[in-house]
C-alpha positions, 0 to 999 in steps of 0.5 A: 499499499502507498505509505501516503494513503494514511494519516501522516500528522502524528509526527508533526510538531504542531499541536493542531495537526497532532489533534487530527492525527487520529482522523480517518482522514488520509491528512498530509503535511503541506509540501511538494510531496502532497502536490506530487501525489495530487498530480499523479492521481489527477485529483484536486487538493482539499486544503484545510487551514485552522489552529488549535484553540479554534472552536469551529475548527474542532466542530468541523473535525467532530462533525466531518473529519472524525466521520468514517463515511465522509472521510472515505469520500475525502480520501477517494477523491482528494489529497487532503492537506492539513496546515496550522495557520500559526505555524505557516502564516505564509500559506495561511495568508495566500489562501485567506486572501483567495477566500475573502476574494471569492466569498467576501469573508474569511475565517477558520477553518478554511477550506480550500480546493486546489488544482495540483499545483496549488492554485485555488479554484473554490474556497470557503470556511466551515461546512456542516455535515448536513445542509443548514441555514442555506448552506450545503453539507460538507459531502455535497460540496465534495461531490460537486467539486469532483463532478466539476473537476472531472467533467469541466477541468477546463473551467477549473484551470481557467478560474484557478489562473484568473484567481492567482492572477488577481491575487498577484496583482493585488499583492503589488502593495498599498498605493500611496495616496500623497495626502500628508499625514497632519493634524487635519488628516488625523482628526478626520481619521478620529471623527471617522472611527467614531462614526462607527461606534456602537455608542450604547454597547461600545465597540465599532460595528455589529456582531461579532465583536473583536477587541479593537486594540489597534483602533483604541491605540490610535484614538488614545494617541489622538486624545493625548494630542488634542485633549478631545473629551469626545475622543476620550469618551469613545475610548472609555465606552469601548474599553469599559464595555470589554473589560466588564463584559463576558469576553473578559475572564473576570476570575482569571484575567485575560480576554477571549478572542471575540464576542458573538454578540454586540453586548460583549456577553458571550465570547468564543472562549479561546484566549490568544497570546497576541490579542492579550499582549495588544490589550495589555499595552492598551489598557496600561497606556490608558491607565498611565494617561488617565489613572483609571482604577478599571484600566489599572485593575485589567492591567494588572490581571491580564499580565497576571494571566500571561505570567500564570497561564501562558508562560512556558519553561523557557521563559517565552509565551505559549500561543493560546488556551483552547476554546473547548474543554473536553469538546465542550465550549466554555466548560471551564468558565460558566456558572449557574446561581445554584453553583454559586450558593453551594460554593459561597453559601446563600448570602455570598452566592446571591450577592455574587450572582447579582454582581456577576449577572448569573441568572436562573435563565443563563446568558449561555447554554443550558441555563449557565452564565458567562461572568460579567461585572457591570458595576464595581462591588461595594465591598472589595475585601469581600469581593476578593474573597469570593473570587479566591473561592470561585478560582479555586473551584474553577481550578479543579474543573477540567482545563482547556488545552494549551498550544505550547507553540512559541510564535516569535512575533506574538512573543515580541508583542508580549515583550513590548506589552509587559515592558510598557505595562511595567514602566507604566504601573511601576512593576519591575517584575513585569519588565524582568519577565519581558527581558527573559523572554526577549533573551530566550528569543535572541538565544534561539534566533541569533546564531553566530551573529546571524539571524536564523 
């Protein structure tokens, strides 16, 4: 039997690829060997791109890639290739551009169908195992792709060439408009950003909402330059809504990837290093500029999260915590009023339920609630005791998996964030941690004076 007719992910260095090593799909790793096999068989490549902490990647894996019947269709008609977007951002960027160009949107898992030379001719993201919400089932899609590739090959090749040509043209860079970067342009940019603000709920645009760390940093610079109360108001509305909502871990610190709703209540629970590094830096700058107690607390708790949950043995930082625990999203993090009373007693349990917005109907699934803190407690000592008790119980629950992959760029963001936060809040221990991480990265990448 051809040794390629099996799943070849078991020896990968990527945690994401190893998550799929037991799939009945004959997954291959990206490379010329996979493309050569596609040319030999004269079949398309099915490229699936994701990352280990991605909730919908897990969903599609459970629904389709672990299904023997669907896997048989994949194996018979495609060379199936798995890519970790965090391990190979270069590959991810190419096919994400193709996916956005074809569909107008992107995301993970990303599902791309390629000619044997790697040119994309059809791209999408998640597909369900049965038709749903106007989407075809994954099997229906596979059958349609096979039929098109087999019977209308000229159309496939022409489409692929057209897409490649367009992507090559688009990669020529961003044209320079010639407008000077002056106070007038910066003021116009600030007005434009605030024009998209969701004033009642914070953030910009509608659901899903991602933490707009770069926009907030830019607005904060604009406030520092102009002293505009309007700009500061926009900053504070979004920063406070995120920090008080369910997207922020009210017990453990740190931010989830994004909120599925416009109110910042229910997150997808994966915690990414780069998100938290960028947000740590912003909240530290906000605390330094305004003295906000909320900004100071969020800075301290987010730094603690990075140093306790993502720090690796070599002094660098792991990529992410998973969205799911034992295959269940949010299992580690959500609560019911009954649980709070059982842990804290009737009086403190009721008080905590009111502050955390833990209700009988719940804000998440099956009557459970994601913790929010829409107002400060009137007794911080009591509050701290309650949080300590809940953290201890939560630590005994099953915990989300950690992707220990060290991404240099994300660690660079973390070095910057910890250094600037340490300076802003007078925390030399954070600066020491940043220096140790930077030293480990330099030791790894600089060899005989040359960048590896």
